[in-house]
N, C-alpha and C positions, 0 to 999 in steps of 0.2 A: 531713630526719630520715631516712627511707627512703632517699632520693637518696644522701647522706652512706654509709648502710650498704652501698648495692649497690655503690658505686664502690670500699669496702675489701675486700668481697667479691671484686671484680672482679680488684683488683691483688693480693690474695694468691693468687689463682688462677693469674694469671700467672706468681708466683714459683715456685710448687709445681714441683719438679724430678721429681715422682712419674712422670709420664708420660714424659720424656726419659730419666730415669735406667732406667726398665722397656725403654725398645727397646734400650738398651747402645749406641747411637750414639757413635761415637767421631770425634776430632778427626781431621782429613783423610781420612775415608773419603767417599765416593760414595753418595749416596741419592737415591731417589726417594720421593715420598709421592703417595700416590692420594687425591685428595679432598683438601678443607681445611675441616673443620667445626669443628674446636678450632684457634682462630689461637694458642693458648699453646703447644700441642703442636707447631707447626709453628715458632713462633718460637725455643721452645727447642732444637731439632732442628736449625735453621739456624745460630743459634749456635754451636751444639758441634761441629760438623764446621769452622765457622770457614773461612778464605781460604784454607787449603789442600786444604781438601774442596770438593765439589761438590753441589748440591741441585737436584732438578727436583721441579716439583709437576705433577701429571697430574689436571686439574679436568675435570668431565663438563659442566659449565655455566659461564658467565658469571659468574654468583655466586660460584662458589667461587672462579674465578681472579681476581678482583677481590679476594677476602678475602687470597688468597694474595701478592698484589701489595702490599696494605698491609701484610702481615705484614714482608715484603721490605724494604719502606720504613722501618718501625718499628724494624726491629732493625740495620738498615745491613748488610743479608745481599744477595747476587745469587742470586736465585732464579730458575729456568728455569722458567715457567710456561706449559704447554701444555693448550691445551683440546681434550680428546678426547671426543666423545658416547658414541663405543665403539670397538674396534679397537685399531689399533698406539698404542702410547705415542710413537712416533718418538725412539725411544733407541736406541742401537745393541745389540747380541747382547753378554751377559756384561759389561757396562760398569758395572754398580754394585755395591756390597757389600749393600745393604740396601735392601729397599723396606716401608714404612710403611705400611699402610691405615688412613686415620683414620675410623673407622665411629662416632665419638662421637654423631653425630644419628640414625645408624639409617639414612643415605643410601645406603649402600654394599649392606645387607643388601636396602634396598627396591628396589634394581635387577633390572630382570629378569633371570631365570636366564643367560640366554645373555650377557648385559653383564657379570654378576658373574664366569661364568667366561672369557670373553674377557680381562677385566682380569687375573685371576689366571693366565691362561695367559700375558700379556705380562709379567705380574711374574717368573716362571720366566724366561722367555726373556731378559730384560734383565739378571738376576740372575748374577753370576758363580758359578762354579763354588765350592760352599760356602757361598755366601751365603744369605741368610735374608730372610724375610717374617713383619711382625709386624702382626697385626689389634689397632687400640686400639677397643674399643668400651663404649659406657659402657651398664649393665646396672641401674644402680638410678636411679630418679628421682623419688624420695620425697623430701621437704623444698620448702621456699619457692620455691627456685630451678630444682629438678629439672627441669620441664618435661616433656613427652610423646615418649617415644622410642617408635616402633613398629618390629616388625620381622614378616617372614611367620611364622606359625604354623608351631612345628618347627623353624625357621632354625638351624642350626649351621654359623658359618664353617669348623670342622674339617672338615666333610664337602665343602666346595667347595675347601679346601685340597688336601687328599688327593687328590680327582679331579682338581685342576690338575696333579697328580705331585710336591707336595710331599712329603717325607718325612725325618726323622717329624714329625708334627704334634703339636703339646701345648699345652696351656693353662699359660701359665706363672704366672699369677696371677690373681686378683681381688680386688682391693683398693679402697676407698672408692669403690665402685661403679662401676670399669671394670674390665674384663677385657683380658687382655693372652695372644693365643693365635699362637704361632710356628710356621713351618714351613721346613723348610730344603732347599735346593737339593742334591741330593748330588754329591759330587764324581763326574767323570767317571773310569771304569776303564778304563785303557789296559794290554793284555797285550802281554808282551814276546815277540819269536819267538823 
């Protein structure tokens, strides 16, 4: 009985478009995701960009990389999975339209400050001018299936995004226990002679 209930809840969660809708990823876009805590999020985003877009996942360990590969196989999407303990993503500068940081288990927030800053600096570098980063973080762990999510005391991703050079930075929404925070990469200004 409980097993059937859990399967039903998981199936419903995988079909829930909230996470995908809130990111605003569109068909044909090039996007990179940092981390892979929420398989349903990656599956929805990879399916959304379709064959005309491109999807890359920057994983900090083999466990996250394996989840990302499993998602790709499950949804039939080609996902370029890269394991990067810290440092460069291995993607070209100005090559993606959007970066999604999956912090639904608090993995990104618990990284050392220097690794978080390096990852957000890389996100800024690989984004095209006018591109954006969106951090998806679970903030509520109440309920039967909530689990325990810990973040450093006083941690706000908005501070990290602003320090990395994103502006403006704003919280888009907090709904169903999930927070969506966005930062924009400003367009470069060219002065005419």
